[in-house]
N, C-alpha and C positions, 0 to 999 in steps of 0.2 A: 257435872260441871255447873257451878252457879252462874246466873246470867251475867254478873259483873266480870267473872273470870273468862267467860266466853267472849264478851265484848273486848276485853284486853287482848285475848289471843288473836282476834280478828284484826285489831289495830296493829299488833306486832307483825302479823303477816303482811298487812298493807304497807307498813314501813319497810319491810324486807324486800318487797317486789322489785323496786328499782335496782337494788343491788344484785338481785338474782339475775337480771339481764346481763350483767357483766360476767357472771359465772358461766352463763350459757354461751356468751360470745367467746369466752376463754376456751371452753371445751371445743367449740367449732374451730377456732384458730389453731389449737394444738393438734386436733385431728387432721385438719387439712395440711398442716405443716409436716406432720410425721408421715403421712401417707402419700404425699404428692408425687414421690418418685419411686413408688414400689413397682410400677409397671402393671401389666395385666394380672388380675387377681380373681380368685374364686372364693366366695363366701360359703362356708359349710356350717349348717345348722343341725341341731338334734338335741336330744334330751341330755341334761346334766346328770340324770340318774342312771344312764346306761353303764352297767358294770363292765370292767375289763374282761370278765369271763363271758360276756355276751358276744355272740358271733358278729353282731352289728359293729361292735367296737373294732374288731379286726378288719372288717370291711371298710370302715371309715378310714382307718390307718392306710390301707392299701389304696383307697380312692385318692386321698390327699397325696400319697407318695407318687402315684401315676401323674397326677396333675402338676405336682412340683417338678417332676422330671421333664414335663413339657414346657416349663418356664413360668408357670403360674405361681404367684404368691398365694398363700392360703390364709384366709381371714376367718377367725372363729370368735365366739364370745369370750374366749379365754379361760373358761372354767373346766370342770371335770366332764366325764362322760364322753359323748360324741365330740365335744369341743376339744378335749384333751387328745382324742384319737386323731382329729384333723391336724392339730399342731404337731403331734408326734410323727405322722406320716410326712409332713413337710420337712421336719428336721432330719428325718431319716434319709431323705433325698437331698439333703443339703440345700433346701430351698428356703424361701422367706416365710417365716412362721409368725403370724401376727395375731395377737389377742386383744380384743376390745372388751376389757373387763368392766363390769358394772357394780357399783356399790349397792348392796342389798342389806335389809334388816338382819338376815342370817348371812353372815359373811361368806362371800364367794372368793376363794383363794385362787389366784391365777395358777394354771398348771405349769409344770417345769419344762415344757417343750417349746416355749415361746421365745423368739429372739427379738421381737419388738412388741412391747406392751404399752397400751394406752388405757388409762383409767377414766371412766365416765361416772358422773352422778345422775345425769338425765338420760332416760331411755331414748328419747327422740333424737338427741344429738348422736348417740351411738348408732341408731338405726340409719341415719343419714350416711354414716361412714361405711356401713355394710353395703349400701346400695351404690354410692357414688363411685367406688373404686372396683366394683365387681363386674367381671365379664359374664359371670354365671352364678346362680344360686344352686347349691346341692343340699337337699333337705332330707335328712334322715328322720326316722320316727322320733317324735317328741311330744311335749305337752303344750300348754297354752302359749309359752314364749315362742316355740317353734311354729305353731299355727299362726301366731301374730306376724312373724316374719314372712311366712308363706303368703298370707292374704294381703299383707302390705304390698309385696312385690306384684301380686296378681292385680291388685287395684291400680297401682301406678301404671302398669302396662295397659290394662283395660281402658283406662281413662286417658291414655296418651300423654300422661305427665312425664313419662320416660320412654325411650325406645325399647322395643322388644328385645329380650335377651333370654338365654336358656334358663328355665326354671325346672330343675330335675329332681323328682321325688324318688327316693331310694326305698325299695321294698314294697312290691305290689300287694302282698298279703296285708300289710299294715294300712296302706292308703286306699285299697279298693272300696271299702265301705264309704269313705268320704266321697270318692269319685262317683260312686253309684248314686249317692244322695244328691250331689250336684247335678247329675244328668237327669235323674228321675223325679226330683222334687224342685230344685231351684230353677233349672231350665224349663221344666214343665209349667211352673208358675210364672214364667217369663220375667223372672227377676234378674237373669243373665241371659245372654244369647248363646246358642249352641257352640259357636266358635270360641267363646270365652273359655270353654273347657279345654281347648287346644293350646292355650297359652303355656301349659306345663306338660311334661311327659313323665312316665314312670319307668324305672329300670330296676334291675335286680343284681347287677354286678358292677364292680368298679370299672371294668373295661367298657361297659355300656355307658357309664357316666361320661367317660372321656370321648367315646364315639358320638354321643348326643351333642356335646359341646363342639366337637370338630365339625360335625354335619351342619350344625346351625351356621357357623361362620363360613364354611365352604360354600353353602347355598347362598349366603348373603353376598358373597363376592360375585356370583353369577349374574 
């Protein structure tokens, strides 16, 4: 890019910034409006690349189904893979199946199991909606996006920016390496406290997901 072209691009971006604020506000307003009355919800995260033939897909369907039968709305990122499984489980149980879809350079099409769809342009607006209306996070194996949501929730709880709530990781085989690293390296280097590793827990069955959430809120009442 020539220097004069780069300068013009920067000027265009600067001119666009004030208008971008209105788009951000619009996404927050729509999200708050659409989700204000959904009641207790659980956000389910995991890889968009998980195939329907993968056993984790069926486990995610069953997890969402059990949660929906308990009265929880299910919130996902609205796409394929684990997100699709979560929405499918909610719909199977005749529950509220919510998809927070994100515009991506490679188009992410909403899955067909959503009965309330909200589209977002900005990741950070979308992430607020995942947290604000969730009574728990259930995190299946995934990539960078899934890890981003995991560590965002852990950071918010660790720093006291939000109250503690269940953060449940599904699949001990997948997550054990990360947990070992946190305990043996990050804690050892004193970059986090030992109790920070207790913010989340790991389970291996849909029934244990439900049990972990029930136990948290039952203990909180005592």
